[in-house]
C-alpha positions, 0 to 999 in steps of 0.5 A: 338742408345739410348741416354738420354734427361733431361728436366727441368721445366721452372723457369722463372715464376711459378704459386701457387694455395692454396689447403687447408687453414683455412679461420678463425684463432684465433690470435696466433694460428698456422694453416697449409696451402697447395698449389701447385707450378708449371711452365707454363707446370704443372711441379712441381717447387720444386727447388726454395725457397718460402715464404708465406706472410700475407698482410693487406688491406694496402698492408703491410706484417705483417707475413712471414713463409717459404714454404716446399715441401713434395715429398710424396704428391707433395704438398707445405706446410707452417704454418700460425701464425698471432697475430693481428686481422683483414682480410688478404690475403695469397700469395706465393712469391720467391726471385728467380723467379716471382710467380703468386699466387692465393690469399687466404682470411683469417680472424684473430679473437681475442683470449680469454680475458687477463686481463693483456693486457686489460685496464681501465681508468678514465675520471678525477682523481681530481673532486669536490663532486657530479661530474660525473666520467666515467670509461672506460674498453677496453677488449683485448686478450694477443696480445692486440687485442680488444676482446668483452666479456659479459657486466655482466663480467665487474665490478669495486670496489671503495675503500675509504682511510679506505679500505672500499668499497664505493657505488657510484651513477652509471649508468648501465655498457654498451658497447659503441663499440666492447670491450669498456665498460663504466659507469658514477659514482658520488661520494658525499663524499670527500676523496681519492679513489682507483678504481679497475676495473675487467673483467671476475673477474680479475684485469684489471690493475696491480694497482688501479686507483686513484680518489681524490674527493674534497669538492664543493663550500662553501654555506651559506646554509651549514655554521655552526656558533656558539658562545661560552664562557668558563664562561658567555656571559657577558661584558669582557668575551672572546667569541669564534666564531666557523665557519665551512663550508660544501658543499651541500653533507656535506663535510667540506671545507678548505676555507683558513685562509686569505679568512675568515672574520667576523665582530661584530655589533653594534659597532666594536670599542667596541671590545677590543680584536681581535684574527685572524681567525685561523684553528681549528679542522675538517676544522673549524675556530675559532676567539675570541673577547671580548666586553665591551658594554652590548648589543645585538650583530650580528656576520657576517661571510664572505668567499671571500666576500660572506656572510656565514650567521650571528649569534646573541648573547646578551651580559649581563653586567658583575659582579657588581663593588662595587668600583664604588658604592657611595651613596650621603649624604642624608639630610632632615627635621623631617618627610620629605621623602628623596629619593636617587638613584644609578645605580650599574654598572660593571667594564666597566660602564654597568648598572647591571640590576635588575635580577642581584641584588636581595633582596636589604635591608636597615639595620641601623647600630644602633637601630633607633626607629623613622627611616623609610626606604624602597628600590626599584630596578627598572627593568632598574637597578636603586636602589632607597632608601627612608628614613624618621625620626621624630627626628633630628639626624644622621643615618648610614645605610648599604644597602645589596643585594643577587645576582643571583649567590649566596644567600650570602648578599653583601654590596651596601655601607653605607648611612649617613642620616642627619635630622635637622630643616634646612633639605636639604636647 
């Protein structure tokens, strides 16, 4: 008698062995893996559902794909796709039974460099002129895996506020570790800059990195002082002190108005008007003072208590004040030489030196045949008049001069000279 017996495979435990797989995979690529899955007696265990897992070194499952059975080849296949670079183990698993899997070792390498995934950074965004700033590039693929490239394909441009490229002092770009590139740059010119970083000719980041370079410390060696006036350096004139400070790279420094001080010597009490230091143009500062004493002055400038230098200027006497000139009455005996002196001064009492008063002359108002006269101006500004006459009488004379500013003659006043037997007695 014939009868039919059906024997099924043992699904209590199955065994998986890889027959084909790619040991090296580019991140994001899909590769096929083939394997056999059978029970302990070698029967194909095709009635259960299986998965292919990729496991990292810490045992974390980072990718899973279903396993399918091909009856024609009696093989199981699955597609492997991993985006994170590294070394992994492939294994077969099932939720329906225990699987003893032969492990396959694969390495996932980064894909091509993708500038949109790569990064660039600056060590500082605000530095003093002359400071070192480090630019760091990290080249990555589109899955953000660090990917090495050639050093000569890493570059940058430094763009100033006017849109021009600025050539900074820099070191050669070098690779610090795989996919990480660095260079140190030094910018001497103060201003705002955009740093455009490139890998393989493309922008590393979607927007430029910003770098602000500020001036360094104010130094006495780079302070600029000037004394100017709209007229002449004379008593009563408004004298402007202009002060501008630079760092060692000639960047103008805004030192802050309250921190700027100045003093005028020899005697500050002679300064009749002070104008506080104020911000001017191009980071310069200006103060105005008026002095009434004719002398050699020394102006000191300090920032935060530190001397920024000094500048000297000689203040000359002002214009001659004719209202302050009065010749005393002169008397003498016949034939006696009589002298009288005055000191011409400006409106502040400064003696007007001989260089300001030229060509003094004595002119009688009437014709006096027996009158002898002479006038001398000393180097210190004293004007001395000498008169003598053999005949008694009263004489009136006009003293005139020319100045360094004009050839016209000006009066130094009228002198009355009386000659009699008694004379000055």
